[in-house]
C-alpha positions as CSV (number, residue, x, y, z in Angstrom):
1,M,69.3,143.3,44.0
2,T,67.7,145.7,42.2
3,D,67.4,146.8,38.6
4,I,69.3,150.0,38.2
5,D,72.4,149.7,36.0
6,H,75.5,151.0,37.8
7,S,78.1,150.5,35.3
8,Q,77.8,154.1,33.9
9,E,79.0,155.0,37.7
10,I,81.8,152.4,37.7
11,P,85.1,154.4,36.6
12,D,86.7,153.0,33.4
13,F,89.1,150.3,34.5
14,S,92.5,150.2,32.1
15,L,95.7,147.9,32.7
16,V,97.8,149.6,30.4
17,K,96.5,153.6,30.1
18,G,98.2,155.1,32.8
19,G,102.0,155.5,34.1
20,P,104.4,158.2,32.9
21,F,105.8,156.1,30.4
22,Y,102.3,156.6,28.9
23,R,102.2,160.2,29.4
24,I,105.7,160.6,27.1
25,L,103.7,158.6,24.6
26,R,100.9,160.7,24.3
27,R,103.2,163.9,24.5
28,L,105.1,162.3,21.4
29,K,102.3,161.6,19.3
30,L,103.1,158.0,19.7
31,C,99.5,156.7,20.7
32,D,96.0,158.4,21.5
33,E,94.2,157.9,24.5
34,R,93.3,154.2,23.7
35,L,97.0,153.5,22.8
36,E,96.3,153.4,19.1
37,P,98.1,153.0,16.8
38,S,100.2,150.5,18.1
39,I,102.1,150.7,14.7
40,R,103.7,154.0,15.6
41,R,105.1,153.0,18.6
42,I,106.7,149.8,16.9
43,V,108.3,151.8,14.4
44,A,109.5,154.0,16.5
45,F,111.0,151.6,19.0
46,A,112.7,149.7,16.3
47,A,114.0,153.0,15.1
48,F,115.4,153.6,18.2
49,T,116.7,150.1,19.7
50,W,117.5,148.0,16.2
51,L,118.4,150.5,13.4
52,P,121.3,152.6,15.7
53,L,123.0,149.1,16.2
54,M,123.1,148.4,12.6
55,L,124.2,151.6,11.9
56,L,127.0,151.5,14.3
57,S,127.9,148.0,13.4
58,M,128.5,149.2,10.1
59,I,131.0,152.3,11.2
60,D,132.8,149.4,12.8
61,G,132.5,146.9,9.7
62,R,130.8,144.5,11.5
63,T,127.6,144.3,10.1
64,A,128.0,141.6,7.5
65,G,131.4,139.8,8.3
66,G,134.7,140.5,9.9
67,V,134.0,138.8,12.9
68,D,132.2,135.2,13.7
69,I,128.7,136.8,14.8
70,P,128.1,139.6,12.4
71,F,125.3,141.8,13.3
72,F,123.2,140.3,10.6
73,K,123.6,137.1,11.9
74,D,122.6,137.8,15.4
75,V,119.3,136.1,15.6
76,E,118.7,136.4,18.7
77,N,118.7,140.1,19.0
78,H,116.7,140.5,15.7
79,V,114.1,138.9,17.4
80,R,114.4,140.8,20.3
81,F,114.2,144.0,18.8
82,L,111.9,143.3,15.7
83,A,109.4,140.6,17.0
84,A,109.5,140.5,20.6
85,L,109.9,144.1,21.6
86,P,106.8,144.9,19.2
87,L,104.3,141.8,20.3
88,L,105.2,143.6,23.5
89,L,104.1,147.2,22.3
90,A,101.0,145.5,20.4
91,A,99.8,144.0,23.4
92,E,99.3,147.1,25.5
93,T,96.1,148.1,22.2
94,L,94.9,144.4,22.6
95,V,94.6,144.6,26.3
96,E,93.3,148.1,26.3
97,K,90.6,146.8,23.5
98,H,89.3,143.5,25.5
99,I,89.7,144.0,29.0
100,S,88.4,147.3,29.8
101,P,84.8,147.1,28.7
102,R,84.7,143.8,30.0
103,I,85.3,144.9,33.3
104,K,81.9,146.6,33.8
105,N,80.1,143.0,33.5
106,F,80.3,142.8,37.3
107,I,77.9,145.1,37.1
108,R,76.0,144.3,34.5
109,R,75.9,141.0,35.3
110,R,75.0,142.0,38.8
111,I,77.4,139.8,39.9
112,I,78.5,142.4,42.5
113,T,75.9,143.4,44.9
114,D,74.7,147.1,45.6
115,G,76.2,146.8,49.1
116,D,80.0,146.1,47.5
117,L,79.7,148.5,44.7
118,P,81.7,151.3,47.0
119,R,84.3,148.5,47.7
120,F,84.4,147.6,44.0
121,R,84.8,151.0,43.1
122,A,87.5,151.2,45.6
123,A,89.5,148.0,43.8
124,I,89.2,150.1,40.4
125,R,90.6,153.4,42.0
126,S,93.5,151.0,43.9
127,A,94.8,149.6,40.4
128,S,94.4,152.5,38.9
129,R,96.6,154.2,41.4
130,M,99.3,151.6,40.8
131,R,99.5,151.6,37.5
132,D,100.0,155.4,37.7
133,S,102.6,154.8,40.1
134,T,105.8,157.2,38.7
135,V,108.0,155.3,41.8
136,A,107.1,151.7,40.4
137,E,108.4,153.0,36.6
138,L,111.4,154.5,38.4
139,L,112.2,151.5,40.3
140,L,111.7,149.5,37.0
141,L,114.3,151.6,35.3
142,I,116.8,151.8,38.4
143,A,116.9,147.9,38.2
144,V,117.1,147.8,34.5
145,Y,120.3,150.0,34.8
146,V,121.8,149.0,37.6
147,A,121.4,145.2,37.0
148,G,121.2,145.4,33.4
149,P,124.7,146.8,31.8
150,V,126.6,144.8,34.4
151,F,125.1,141.3,33.8
152,Y,125.3,141.6,30.0
153,G,128.3,143.9,29.6
154,T,130.2,141.3,31.8
155,L,128.5,138.6,29.8
156,M,129.2,139.8,26.6
157,A,132.9,140.5,27.2
158,S,133.5,136.9,28.8
159,A,131.6,135.3,25.5
160,S,134.2,137.6,23.3
161,G,136.5,136.0,24.8
162,A,135.9,132.4,22.8
163,I,133.9,134.3,19.4
164,S,134.1,137.9,18.1
165,T,131.1,139.5,18.0
166,W,129.6,142.7,16.4
167,Y,129.1,144.2,19.8
168,A,132.5,143.3,21.8
169,A,135.9,143.2,20.9
170,P,137.4,139.7,20.9
171,D,139.9,139.5,23.7
172,G,137.6,138.9,26.5
173,I,138.5,142.0,28.4
174,R,135.2,143.3,30.3
175,W,133.6,146.2,29.4
176,N,135.5,145.9,26.3
177,L,132.7,146.8,24.2
178,T,132.4,148.4,20.2
179,L,130.3,151.4,19.7
180,A,127.3,149.1,18.7
181,G,127.7,147.1,21.9
182,Y,127.9,150.4,23.9
183,W,124.5,151.1,22.3
184,L,123.1,147.9,23.0
185,V,124.1,147.5,26.6
186,F,122.8,151.2,27.7
187,V,120.1,152.0,25.4
188,S,118.4,149.0,23.6
189,L,118.5,146.3,26.4
190,P,117.4,148.5,29.3
191,V,114.3,149.7,27.1
192,F,113.5,146.3,26.2
193,Q,113.7,145.1,29.8
194,F,111.7,148.0,30.9
195,L,109.0,146.9,28.3
196,F,109.3,143.3,29.8
197,L,109.3,144.0,33.6
198,R,106.5,146.8,33.1
199,W,104.6,143.7,32.0
200,Y,104.7,141.9,34.8
201,F,104.3,144.5,36.6
202,R,100.9,145.2,35.1
203,I,100.0,141.8,35.5
204,F,100.6,142.1,39.4
205,I,98.2,144.7,39.2
206,W,95.5,142.4,37.5
207,F,96.2,139.7,40.4
208,V,96.1,142.5,43.1
209,F,92.8,143.9,41.4
210,L,90.9,140.4,40.8
211,L,92.2,139.3,44.4
212,R,90.1,142.2,46.1
213,V,87.1,141.6,43.6
214,S,87.3,138.1,44.4
215,R,86.8,138.6,48.1
216,L,83.5,140.6,47.5
217,N,80.1,139.2,48.6
218,L,79.7,138.1,44.6
219,Y,76.1,137.2,43.3
220,L,77.5,133.9,41.3
221,L,74.6,131.7,39.7
222,P,75.8,128.4,39.1
223,T,72.9,127.8,36.3
224,H,74.3,130.1,34.0
225,S,75.2,128.8,30.8
226,D,78.6,129.9,30.6
227,R,79.4,126.9,33.0
228,V,81.7,129.3,35.4
229,A,78.3,131.1,37.1
230,G,78.4,134.0,34.7
231,L,82.2,134.6,35.0
232,G,82.8,133.6,31.5
233,F,83.8,137.0,30.2
234,L,86.8,136.4,32.4
235,N,87.9,133.8,30.4
236,K,88.0,136.1,27.3
237,C,90.4,138.6,29.3
238,A,92.8,135.9,29.5
239,Y,92.5,135.7,26.0
240,S,93.8,139.4,25.6
241,F,97.4,138.4,26.7
242,T,97.8,136.7,23.3
243,Y,100.6,139.0,21.8
244,W,102.3,139.2,25.3
245,M,102.3,135.3,25.3
246,I,103.9,134.4,21.6
247,A,106.3,137.6,22.7
248,Q,107.5,135.4,25.8
249,G,108.1,132.3,23.3
250,A,109.8,134.5,20.6
251,I,112.3,135.8,23.4
252,L,113.3,132.2,23.9
253,S,112.7,130.9,20.1
254,G,115.4,133.7,19.6
255,F,118.0,132.7,22.0
256,V,118.0,128.8,21.3
257,A,118.5,129.8,17.8
258,G,121.5,131.9,18.3
259,Q,123.0,129.0,20.5
260,V,122.1,126.5,17.4
261,I,123.1,128.5,14.5
262,H,126.6,130.0,16.5
263,F,127.3,127.2,18.8
264,G,126.0,123.7,16.9
265,S,123.4,123.4,20.1
266,D,120.7,120.9,19.5
267,P,117.3,122.6,20.1
268,R,116.2,119.6,21.9
269,E,118.3,120.6,24.7
270,Y,116.1,123.1,26.0
271,K,113.0,121.3,26.8
272,L,113.1,122.6,30.6
273,E,113.6,126.0,29.4
274,A,110.4,126.0,27.0
275,A,108.4,124.0,29.6
276,G,109.4,126.9,32.2
277,V,108.3,129.8,29.7
278,V,105.2,127.6,29.5
279,I,104.6,127.4,33.3
280,L,105.4,131.0,33.8
281,V,103.0,132.2,30.9
282,L,100.5,130.2,32.3
283,A,100.6,131.0,36.0
284,A,100.7,134.7,35.2
285,V,97.7,134.4,33.1
286,L,95.5,132.0,34.9
287,A,96.6,132.1,38.4
288,P,94.2,135.6,38.8
289,L,91.3,134.1,37.4
290,A,91.8,130.9,39.9
291,L,91.3,133.4,42.6
292,F,87.3,132.8,42.0
293,A,87.7,129.3,42.6
294,P,86.5,129.5,46.4
295,K,83.3,131.7,44.9
296,L,82.7,129.3,42.4
297,I,83.0,126.1,44.7
298,Q,80.6,127.7,47.4
299,A,78.2,128.9,44.7
300,K,77.8,125.4,42.8
301,W,77.4,123.9,46.5
302,D,75.0,126.5,48.2
303,R,73.0,127.4,45.3
304,G,72.9,124.1,43.8
305,G,71.7,122.5,47.1
306,V,68.8,125.4,47.0
307,F,68.3,124.4,43.4
308,G,68.0,120.7,44.3
309,T,65.6,121.4,46.9
310,F,63.2,123.2,44.2
311,A,63.4,120.6,42.2
312,S,62.4,118.0,44.2
313,K,59.5,119.8,44.9
314,Y,58.9,120.6,41.6
315,V,59.0,116.7,40.5
316,E,57.1,115.9,43.4
317,E,54.0,118.1,42.1
318,F,54.7,117.0,38.9
319,N,54.4,113.3,39.7
320,S,51.3,114.2,41.8
321,K,49.2,115.8,39.2
322,W,50.5,113.7,36.2
323,I,51.3,110.4,37.4
324,S,49.8,109.2,40.7
325,G,47.1,111.6,40.8
326,D,43.3,109.7,41.5
327,D,42.0,110.8,38.0
328,P,45.0,111.7,35.9
329,T,43.5,113.6,32.6
330,Y,46.0,112.2,29.8
331,K,44.3,114.4,27.5
332,Q,45.8,117.3,29.0
333,L,48.8,116.4,28.3
334,L,49.2,117.8,24.6
335,G,50.3,121.1,24.5
336,T,51.0,121.5,28.3
337,S,53.8,123.5,29.6
338,D,54.7,121.2,32.4
339,L,56.6,118.6,30.4
340,Q,59.1,121.3,28.7
341,S,59.6,122.9,32.1
342,L,60.6,119.4,33.5
343,A,63.2,119.0,30.7
344,D,64.2,122.7,31.4
345,L,64.9,122.0,35.1
346,G,66.6,118.6,34.2
347,N,69.1,121.2,31.8
348,S,69.3,123.5,34.4
349,Y,70.6,120.7,37.0
350,S,73.1,119.4,34.5
351,I,74.7,123.0,34.1
352,I,74.9,123.2,37.8
353,E,76.9,119.7,37.6
354,Q,78.8,121.2,34.7
355,T,80.0,124.5,36.8
356,K,83.6,124.7,36.5
357,P,85.7,125.7,39.9
358,V,87.6,128.3,37.8
359,P,86.5,130.3,34.8
360,F,88.7,128.5,32.4
361,G,89.4,125.2,31.0
362,I,91.6,122.5,29.6
363,T,91.2,123.8,26.0
364,D,92.0,127.2,27.1
365,I,95.4,125.6,28.5
366,I,96.0,124.0,25.3
367,Y,95.4,127.3,23.3
368,M,97.9,129.6,25.8
369,T,100.6,126.5,25.6
370,F,100.6,126.6,21.7
371,I,100.6,130.2,21.3
372,T,103.5,130.4,23.5
373,L,105.5,127.7,21.7
374,M,104.3,128.5,18.3
375,P,107.6,131.0,17.8
376,L,109.6,127.9,18.5
377,L,108.0,125.8,15.8
378,P,110.5,127.1,12.9
379,L,113.6,125.7,15.0
380,L,112.0,122.1,14.2
381,L,113.9,122.8,10.6
382,F,117.3,122.7,12.5
383,V,116.1,119.1,13.4
384,F,113.9,118.0,10.3
385,S,114.3,118.9,7.0
386,L,110.9,120.7,5.4
387,E,110.1,117.4,3.5
388,E,110.1,115.4,6.4
389,L,108.2,117.9,8.7
390,L,105.5,117.9,6.2
391,D,105.6,113.9,6.0
392,R,105.0,113.9,9.9
393,L,102.3,116.4,9.6
394,L,100.4,114.7,7.0
395,K,100.7,111.5,8.8
396,M,99.4,113.5,12.0
397,L,96.3,114.4,10.0
398,M,95.6,111.1,7.9
């Protein structure tokens, strides 16, 4: 290892700042180079996906009444386009702000050895190429326009056979969509699905990038105070996906709310769906971090063993000098640094013992689970009254 700071020589890593869609947003002045401000994109996409649905449903006379599910009562689509979609867009800015600068900690903390710097640079360049891939985004568009309209068009027409809606005529005929229904199936939903799938593609890129980094000869110190041998900053990277997690929960919440309001379902019937979303989110966010488990375990055992040998020698010399020596000079104990060093030795050994096999803990899992399920909390009002909820909350806190 050297004292030279190579962080300035490393190309900037960005998980979200690239690709044809990003370049289009830049040309439309919907964001700057760092994807700020996100409010421009949120307003623009709401105007493009949600507003035409309202206007077209007004033309059809299905905005506030006239059918079983008028536009204003379609909770699921309101949540999808006015909550989940803005969160997916805002998540880009949050991820760019928090992940990009932290990647250079691999260099600043000397975790990447000088010999592996070329491979680290190659991993960043490879991730950037995947992120910028025109082919990948075209495949996502093809997927949403081939599978999406067929699935949703058939599903909506089938549903309209039992109940009249603002997006389909109530005769159950396939593709019997209203004007607003055509915009929903061929514009609004594909845009949402593209952004939704694009996020999972980015998480795949994040996984591949960390996989390549985890295979390098990492210099991990189990005596580091973060209890993960210096990789604590990766934990903070995971928290940058908070808006994305909330969006996943919001999508499920909108769906369940629609089923409860229009079909009388019990929200408690969707426990498996909620558990599935939580598992998916935790796997997407934490699985990339878990790739470092083998290196953390190895560092704890190997360097922990070396530190144990060093500690044994120190304790032996301390014992010879102060305890079992021929003529212990106890008066010299006052103010000596040996006792403090012995205490520091014990603290360092405790840190090694507490080093975690992954750069996250149970507190992080609880936080991410809560964040994901948070949008479902309003559904409790369909089960309990507000007074009952407040009473139960007070009993939990007391």
